[in-house]
C-alpha positions, 0 to 999 in steps of 0.5 A, spaced: 541 487 513 533 487 515 530 494 515 525 497 520 518 496 517 513 500 520 506 496 520 502 501 516 497 499 511 502 502 506 507 497 508 502 491 507 503 486 502 495 486 501 495 494 500 493 497 493 494 504 493 489 508 489 491 513 483 488 519 479 490 521 472 493 528 472 495 532 466 500 527 463 501 522 469 498 518 475 499 521 482 498 517 488 492 519 492 491 518 500 487 512 499 487 505 497 484 498 499 486 492 502 485 485 498 485 481 503 478 478 504 474 481 507 476 487 503 476 494 507 475 500 502 478 506 503 484 505 507 489 510 508 496 509 507 498 511 514 493 507 518 495 502 523 495 495 520 490 490 522 492 483 525 493 480 517 499 485 516 504 482 512 511 485 509 511 487 502 515 482 497 520 485 492 516 483 487 510 487 490 514 493 490 516 493 483 509 492 481 505 496 485 510 501 488 514 504 483 515 511 486 519 508 492 
């Protein structure tokens, strides 16, 4: 079954979330960046996706989105 995925930076396979160390754990902050050349710095997770948007793979989700 296909799930409906909204094309936003946070759902893109090129988006890497930024984190900060707070107390004893990492916490996601409201910034990230795109690893597709040219790299766009300071993307916000809910920004509308660019034309290079691709869906995240299951491997990507396991490695980079452990809280989803």
